[in-house]
N, C-alpha and C positions, 0 to 999 in steps of 0.2 A: 037170876038177877042178882042174888046176893053174892054169887061168885064173881060176877062182873064188877060189882062195887068193890069187892075185896081186892081184885086185881088192880082196879083203878087207884085205890088208896096206896097199895104197895108201890105202884109205879110212881105215884106222886111223891111218896116218901123218898124213894130212891133218887128222883130228880132233885128233890130238896137237899138231900145229903150231898149229891154231886155238885150242886150249885154252891153249897157251903164250903166244900173242899176246894173248889175252883177259886172262890173268893179268898180262902185262907192262903192258897198257893200264890195268888196274885199279891196279897199283902206281904207274904214272906219274901217274894221276889223284889218288891219295892224296898223292904228293910235290908235285904242282902246287898242290893245295888248301892243303897245309901251308905252302908258300912264299907263297902269296897271303895267307893269314891272318897270316903274320908280316911282311907287307909287303915281302917279297923279290920285287919285281915282275919283275926281270930273269929270275930262275930260273923264276918262275911262268909267264911268257910263253913262255920257251923250251920248257918242258915241255908246256904246253898246245898249242903249235904242233907238237910232236912227236906228240902224241896225234891232232891234226887230220890230220897227214900220214899216220900209220899207218892211221887209220880210212878216210881218203879213198882210199888205195891199195888197201885191202881191200874197197872198195865198201860200207862200213858207214855207217849213219846217225850223224851227229855230234850229240851232245846240245846243246841250246840253252845249258845251263849252261857248257859248255866255251867256246862262242863268247862268252858274256857275260863270263866272268872273263878270257878272253884279251883282249877289248876293253878292259875296265876296267884291266887290267894295262898294256896298251899306252898308254892315256891317261896313266897315272901316269909312264910313261917318255917322254912327249911324242912318241910315235910315232903321229901323227894319222891317217895313211893306214891303218895297221893297225887303229886304233881304229874308224874308220868301217867298214872291211871286216867286222870281226868283229861289231860291234854291230848293223849292218844285218841280219846273218844271225840274230843272237839275237832281234832285234825280230820276226822272222817266226815265232818259237816261243812257247809259253806262258810261257817264262822271261822274255821281254821285259817290263820294268817301268818305273817312273818314272825310275830311275837310268839305264836304257838311253836313254830319250828325252832326258833332260837332258844326258847326256854326249855324245850325238850332236849335240845343238844346239850345245854348246860347241865340238865338233870342227868343225862346219860354219862356225861363227863364225871359227875359226882359219884355215880355208882360204878364207874369204870367199865361201861359197856361201849367199847370203842367202835364197833361196827355200826351200832344204832346212832351213836354220836355223829359219825361221819355221814351216814345216810341223811340225817336231818340237816346238817350243815350244807351238804351238796344240794339238797332240795331247795334250801333257802336261797343259795346263790343262783340256782337255775330259775326260780320263780320270782325272786326279788333282788335282782342284781344291784339295784340302787336303793335297797331298803334302809331303814333308819340305822340298823345295826350291821350293815354289810361289811364295814371295816373290821369290826370285832369278829364277825363270823369268818372272814377270810383268814384272819390271824389264828383263830382257834382251829380252823380246818387245816392250816399249814402244820401246826403243832401235832394235830391228830395224824396227819399223813406221816410225819417224822416218827411218831410213836409206833405207828403200824408198819414202818419200814417201806412205805410207798414212796420211794425216792423220786421217781419220775413225776408223779403228781405233785409232790412237794416242790420240786424244782419249777414246775409249770406255773404254780400259783404264787411263787415268791415275788415276781415282779409286780403283781397286783396288790401286794400288801402295802399299806400306808407306811410312810417313812418313820412315823413315830413308833411303830411296832418294830420295823427293821433295825432300829437303833437300840432296841432293848436286848439285854443279855440272853434271855431264854430263846428269843427268836434267832439271834445271831448264832447261838450254839447249835440250834436246829439247822440253820443254813450251812454251817460249817460241816455238820455230819452229812448232810445231803451232798455237798460238793465232794467230800472225801469218798463217799460211796459211789458217786458217778465219775470219780477221777477228774474232777474239775479243780485241779490242785492250785491254780493261780487264785481262783475265787476263794478256795478254802483258806489259803494263807492270808488273804486280805481280811477275811472274816475273823480269823484267829488273832491277827495283829490288832484289829479294831477292838476285839474283846480285851486284849492286854492293855490297850490304851485306857479302857474304862476301868479295868481292874488288873493290875500287874500280877496278881496272884490267882488269876483264873486258871484252875487246874485243868479244865477241859481244853482250853486253848494251848496251854503249855504242853500237855500230853500230845495233842494233835501235831504241833510243830516239831516236837522232839522226835516222834516216831517218823514223821514225814522225812526229815533231814537224815535220820538214821537209815531209813530204807534207801533213799537216794544214794547215800554214801556206800552202804553195804552192797547194794545191787551193782553199782559201778565197779566197786572193788573186785567183786567176784568175776565180773565180765572181763576186766582188764587182766586179772591174774590168770584166768583160763586162756586168754589170748596169748599171754607171754609164755605160759607153760607149753602151749601148742607150737609156738614159734619163737624160740630163744635166739633172737637176733639183736644186734645193737639197735637197729631201728625200732624194733618192738619194745626193747627195754627203755629207750628214750620216750616212746609213747606212754609207757607205763608210768615213768617218772612225772611226765607232764600231767597225766590223769590224776596221779596221787595228790597233786597240789589242790585240785578241786575236791577230790574225795576227802582229804583231811580237813579242808575248810568246812565241808558239810558235817563231818564228824564232830568238829569243834562246836559248830552251831547246835548240833543235836545234844552234845554234852552239856553245854551251858543251859539249855532248856531243861534237860533231865536233872541237873544238879539243883536248879531252882525248884523243880517239881518235887524232888526227893526230900528237900527240906520241909516242904509243906505237907507231903504225904509219903512217908517212908515205906512205900509198897515194894515188896521183894522183886516185882517185875521190873521196876525202874532201876533198882540196884543191879539187876542182871544186865540190862541194857548198858549201864555205865561200865560194868565189868568188861563187856564186849568192846566198848569204845576204847577203853584204856589198853585192852589187848592189842587193838589195831595200832595204838600209839606206842606199843612195846614198852608200856609202863607197868611192869609186873606187880609192883608194890600196890599201886592204886587199883589195878585189876583184881588182885587177890582180896583187897579190902572190900570191894563192892560185891565180889562173889560170895564172901563170907556173910555179908549183910543179906544177900539174896537167899541164903540158906538159913537165915535167922540167927546167925552167930555174931 
């Protein structure tokens, strides 16, 4: 009988303690939510973490909403590691939503985890094509594709990007790289010229155009010279002279871009290109000058 009473009182005590803990957690939850709503993210995060610790120690299941708000509060406090930890857990619950995915993508961008950034952005677009942040997500996904050299995916998503992003320099530079890699040269040139309208000293655009016109000129020059060497006739010579007009025009265009670029960034590579161009113009003095610059003299 005494043993039964003892067990009864122990059970009662445990139930009392459990109820007390539950009441405490409930109050902490209310306090945390109030702090979160009032944008007191430091107090909110501290309180959510207290709840997580108490429930974890008690072997109880932690609600997804707690992880979600803890993660969002951590993001506001620039605590990226905690943001990722909590939101990855929230993502595995029914609470995970568009905000979860976008904040995770931003967090992975912050820590330079490109593959996980892309995964969360792609999942966002798939699940929430008309989500509140869909415009920003598509823009970020485009830049991530460019960074990861996924040219086809970047090209495919470009038309879906809002015009306000397409007109910004970093997106245009990305589009220019995509077009260059996929050999969409007309679109590449348009993007480069648009960048130069925005900033005449945009080095990325100047280099792209300078190299493009140089390759056009040099490739055509090599083709026409080989054809003439193979067939030294008056007709072939006349064709060479006609071709040289267009070739030299492209070399001049390339030279102008390279000279502007070299003033902004005296890279030996650019000096070497200029030396090659002046060699084609049979201007030995200028060619030697730039070749010396290319060697650092």
